[in-house]
N, C-alpha and C positions, 0 to 999 in steps of 0.2 A: 504493499499500500504506500503510495507516494504521500509524504508529509512535508509541507513547506511552512516557513514562519517568516512573517513580515512585520517590521516595526512601523506602526502608524503614529506613535508618539511615546515619549518616556524612555527611549533608548539612551543611556548615558546621560540622563537628565531627570530632574524631579518635576513631574507634572505632565498632564495630557497623556497619562499612561493608557496605551491601547495597542493591542497586537492582533494581527490576523493569523490564524492557524488554519491552513488549508490541508484538509485530510481527504485525499482522493478528489471527488467533485464537491465536497462539502466545505463551505466557508464558515468558520467559527471566529467571532471576535471576542477576545478576552479584555474586558474593561473598556471604558470610554470616558476618560477624565479630561478636565480642563487644566490648562497651565496657569499657575497662580500669578506669574510675573509678566507674561506676554500679553500683547494687546491685539485687538481686532481678530481677524480670522486665525492668526497664529496661536490663539488661545486653544484652538480645537485640534484634535488628532487629524491626521491627513486622510480623511475619508474621501476627499476628492479623487484620490489616486485609485480608489476602488469602487466609486459610485456606480459604475456600469456592471459590477459583479453582482451575482445573486448571493445575498447574505441572509441566511435563515436563522442564525442563532447568535445571541449576545449573552455572554456569562459575566456577571458582575461579581467581583471578589469581596468588595466591601463598600461602605458608603462615604469614604472621604472624597472630597471634591475632585482630587486629582485622579480618581478612578471611576467616578460616576457623573461628574458635573456636566459632561457633554451628551447625556442621555437624550434630552429633547432634540438636539441636533441630529443624533443617530436616527431617531424616529422619523424625522422629516425626510432623510435620505433613504432609509430602509424601513418603510412603514409596516412591512409584513414580517419583519424579523421577530422571533420569539426571544423573550428576555427571561433570564433565570437568576435568582438571588435567594439568599437565606431570608427567613421571615423577619429577623431583627434588622437586617439591611434595608428591607423595604420600609419598615416602620420608621427608621431614622431618615431615609431619603424623603419621606413625606414631609418631614420638618425642614430638612436642609436645602432641598431643591428650590423651594420658594425663596430662600435667602440668596441662592445662586442666581436666580432670575433677576433680582434687584441689582446684584453686582454686575451681571452681564449688561443690563440696561445702562448702568453708569459708564462701563468701559466703552460701550459703542456710541455714547452720546455725541462725541466729537469726531467720529470716524466716517469714512465713506462706505462702511460695511453695515449700514443699519438694517439691511435685509436679514442679518443674523438674528435680529430681535424677534422675527416671526417664529423662531424655533421655541421661544420661551414665553408663549402665551399661557394665560390661566387655563384655557381649554386643554392644552397639551399636558400641563402640570397635573391637572385633575384626572386626566386619563391614565397617567402612569401607574398609580396604584392598582388599577383595574386590569392592566395587561401584563404586569410582571408576574411570572410564575414563581411562587414561593415554595421552598423546600427546606426540610430539616437536614442537619448534618447526617452523613453516612446513609443517605437514601439513594438508591440507583435511579438515575434519570436517563430516559431513552431519547437520543437525538434522531437516530434512524436505525435501520436494521443492523448496521455494523458499528455504530458508535454510541457509547453510553458514558456517563460521568457521575461522580458524586462529590459533594462538598465535605471538606475536612475542616475542623476548627483551626484557624490560623493563629489564634492567640494574640491578635493585634489589637482589635477593638471589639465591641459588641457586634456579633454577627459576621465578623470577618471570616473569610473562607479561602482555603487552598482548593485546588481543583484537580482531581485525578480522572483523566480521560482514558477510556479503553477504546482503542481503535484497532479492530482485528486482533492481531497477536502483539500489538504495541501498547505500552502504557506511557502516557505523557502526564507529568506532574507540574502544574503551574502553582507556585507558592502564593502569589499575590504578596502583600506585605505581611511578613511572618515574624513571629516572636517566640523564641524557644525558652523563655523564662517566665515563671509566675509573676504577674504584676500585682498591684494592690487589689485590683478588682477582677481582671481577666486572667484565667489560667493559661499555662503554656500551650503551644500548638500541639495538635495531634498529627502524626505522620502515618502514611500507609505502611503496612507491614510487608507488603509485597515489593518485588524488584521493579524499579522504574527504568524505562528505556531512555526517555527524554526528560530532562529537568530544565524548567524555565524559572529562574531564581531571582527574586528581589534582593538588592544588594546595597541599600542606602548606607548601612553600617559595615559594608564588606571590607573596608580598609582596616578596620580594627580587628587585630588577632584575638585580643581578650577584652571583653567589655567589662567596665567596673561593676562590682556587685551593687545591687539596689540598696542594701542595707548601709553600705559605706557611703554612698551618695546621699542617703537620707540623713545620716549623721552630719555630713557636710552642710546640707541644707539647714538642718536645725541650728547648727552652730552659726551659720550666716544670719538666719532670722534673729537669733538671740543677740548677736552683735549689733545688728542694725536697730531693732526695736528697743534694745536696752539703752541706745543713745537718743531715743525719741523719734526715730525715723520709721518709715514704712518700706515694705519690699514689694516690688513689682515682679510678678512671675508671668511671663508671656506664655500662653498656652493655645493649642488648637481647641476650638469649641467642642470638638468631638474626639474623645479618647483621652488626650493629655489632660484636659480640664477635669474630667472625672477621676483620673488616676491621682492627680495632684491634690484634689479636694479630699479624697479618702486618706492619702498619706498625711496631709496637714491635720485632719481630724484625729488620726491615730496619734500624731505627735502631741497634740493638745491634751488628748485623753490620758496620755502617759506622762503628762507634765514635763515633756521634754522641750516644749516651747510654751510661752504664756498664752492664755486665752485672749483673743483680740478679734476685731471685726475681720471677716473674710468677704471680699467683694468678688462676684462672679458675673459674667455677661448674661444677657437675656437668652442668647442662643444656647449657651451652655446649660442654662436652667431648663430649657425645653428639652434638650437631649437627656438631661438627668432623669426626666420623667419616663423616657423610653427605656433607659437603663433599669429603672425601677420596675417597669412593666414586665421585664424578662429576668427579674432577679432570682427566680426559681426555675425558669424554663430552659435556660442554657447553662452550661458548666461555668461556675464562678469560683473565685478564690474563697469567697465567704458567702455562702448561700443565704438569701433572705435580706441581705443588707439593702437599705433604702437610702439613696443619696438625699432624698427630700427631707430626711430626718436630721441632716447636718445643717446647722443654722448658718445662713449666709445673707449677705446684703446685695441687692441687685445693683450692678454698676450702670449708672445712667450717663448719658452724653454730657450733661452739665457738670458731672463730677470730674471730668478731665481738667477743667479750669478751677473748680472750687470745691473739690470733694473733701469730706471730713478726714480722709486719710492724710491730707497735708497737715493736719493739726494734731492728730493722735496716731500712734503706731497701729498699723493695719497691714493686711496681706491683700494684694490686688491681683486676681487671676484674670488677666485681660487677653483678648484675642487680637491679632493672630500670633501663633507661636514663633514665627520668624520676624515679627514686627514689620511686615510689609507696609509701605507708605499708605497713609489714609486710614489705617486701622487704629482701633483704640490703643492697643499696646504700643504702637509707634508714637502716637501723640503723647501718651503718658511717659514713654521713655525719654522724650525730649525734655519733659518737665523734671523727671526724677534725676536725670544726668546732671542737672545743675545744682542739686542739693547735696551738700557734703555728708549729711547724716543719713541719707537714703541709700537704698540698694536695689540692684536688679539681679534676679537669679534666673539664669537660662538653663532649662531642664530638658533639652532635646536638641536634635540636629537642626542646624541652620545652613541653608544653601549659601555658598560664597557670595552670591550676587544680591543678598538681602541685607537690610539694615541690621537685622539680628546678628548676622555674622560679624559685621563691623563692631557692634557693641560688645559682642562675646569676647573678641580678642583685643579690645582697646585697653589701654592702661590708664590709671588715674592721672589726670592733668594732660591727657592727650586732647587733640581736637579732632572731631569726627566730621567728615563731609559725606552727607547722605546722597547727594546728587550734584551734578555739575553746577547748578545755580545756587547751591547751598552756601551760606556764609560761614558754616562751621558751628558745631556745638561742642563746648568744653565739657570734659569729663571730670566732674567733681565727686559723684557718688561712687560707691563701691560696687 
């Protein structure tokens, strides 16, 4: 059986993840994400190169925007394609795709590609939950007489999945974004027990031979929080609204409960709070590190737009979990970072990967008293915080 693989987006890059897997005469697309930093049509995977192909199947690994955000665009080009995802992935997508639509409209506001807005209509977004086929992990799913697949828990975020495809006598394993360690909320990935012939592997952290233990990093975070808040400052923790926000909220609550950091206000974004509710809905249904835990039981304060200029956290020690995780321009974490950087007794704790072309990367590797230039027209921001 002839098997071919084509990058449509995401190869050696973070964003617009999408891949065409051609097995015999069957075209299967794995994921369809948006690029977080590119503008106009470059935000999308290269579906134009295959728009004349017959595409019958799209398999979604999880609901992060760089893996699912281009779904409305896919539906316009391939309206008869069948879409497959886990049940939690669909539940999260119902929340996040509406937000994606508003982002898309802002990005295309000043471009000549306004026709792209037609993909993100309310009609299309309301249709998506009805047409996605939902499946549990470890369930055999038939694509045709020769090809089947099943989802495996990828251990990345709620509902994330790796995909094992059986094609004739060949087994193809697509990991999606995968995590092999227990997190605060999500358990480590499950892998197939059988031999795999072809491996398609996510590798964001592939350069690191040994990742630091979570417990060690948690101690570092606690020490940093105590240092900053002990001097009357607040700590900004940039997070992605989906996944990292929930993990950090649980870890912070655990640290407070164990008296390893003082009790103080914790600010979280509106989108994070909406996603918390989906996590709570599946707190018994999928494998979790701590069954039954409800994030809604953790006391938090909603981060509002006006807080960026005059939030209470400027007056009394607090923790601010703001999106986005890489502090991309025009996001709340970016706006807050520019304020926090100028305050000597404040701190910024980066708890995840930052793409080298993002403001988060520049801040992560800046030293105190450096000057950071976020873009060509920027006059520079002095680094006074820790």
